N, C-alpha and C positions, 0 to 999 in steps of 0.2 A: 504494500500500500504506500503510495507516494504522499508527500506532504500536501500536494494540491488536493488529492482525494480526501484527506483528513479535513482540510480547511472547508471543502465543499460540504462534507457531512455535517460539520459543526454549524455551518451557515444554515443548512436545511433544518437541523434540529432547533436552532434559535428561532427561525421563522415560524416553525410549528408551535413552539412554546408561546410566542407572542400572539399568535393567531387564536389560540384557545383561551377564552376568558377564564380566570380563576373563579371557582364557585365556593361560596361560604354556605354554612348551614346553621339554622337556629331552631330551637324548640320554644314555642311561645303559645300564648292564649289569645284567641281572636278577640279583638276589642270592637272593631267595626269593619264592615265591608261596604264599599261604595261601588256598585256595579256601573254607574254612569262614568265615573272617573277611572274605573278599572284599578282601584287600589284597595288594599287591605291593611288596616292598622292592627298591630299585635302588641302585646305586653310581654317582655322577656326580662329575665334576671341578668344583671351584670354586677358581679361581686355581691355586695350587700344592698344593692339598689335595684329598682325596677326602671325599665326604659321602654318608651313607646316607639315602635319602629313602623314606618310606612313602607309597604312593598307594592311595586307596580305589577299588576297581573297582565301578562302578555297574552296575545291570541293563542300562542302555542304552549302556554303553561299547563302542565298536567296536574289536575286536581283529583285526588283519589281518597277513598275511605275503605278500609279493609280490602284493598287491592282492586276495588271497583271504581271506575271513572265516575265522577259526579260533576255537575256544573258548579262554578265558583259561587253562584248565588245560594248554594246549599250550605256554605260556610256561615255559621251563626256565632254571635258573641258567646264566649265561654268555652268554645271548642279548643282543644289542645291540638296544635298542628306542628308538623316538622316541615320547614321551608328550606329549599335549596335556591340560592339566588346568586347573582353576580352584581357587583357594584360598578355602574357605568355613569360617569360624570356626576357623581354624588347621589344618584338614584339607585335604589335596590330593585333590580329587575328579576322577577321570579321565574325560575325554571320549573319548579314543581312544588306542590303543596300536598302533604299527606295528612289528612284529618285522623287524629288518634281516637277520639271519642265524641259522642254527642253531649251537649250540655244537660 
């Protein structure tokens, strides 16, 4: 393997890593769902404090409960959810929401 080949491989790996947005995950309680604005406010714990986080629900966001797809409108205040999201320009864009239980 030549030095040029190694450089090309590193360049390709670097391009791939920057093209795939990092995902974060949090477990929280639904506070409010706004279907018109396509947002969901949740309460989550941070250290010894609580924080309200607003998540943008995208058209391709997967919303499930017990492995079954449900519409985002089925999310109700008090539901415990696991949210996978990516932070883009200061907004948390949701990839998936998994409802853990009904209120």
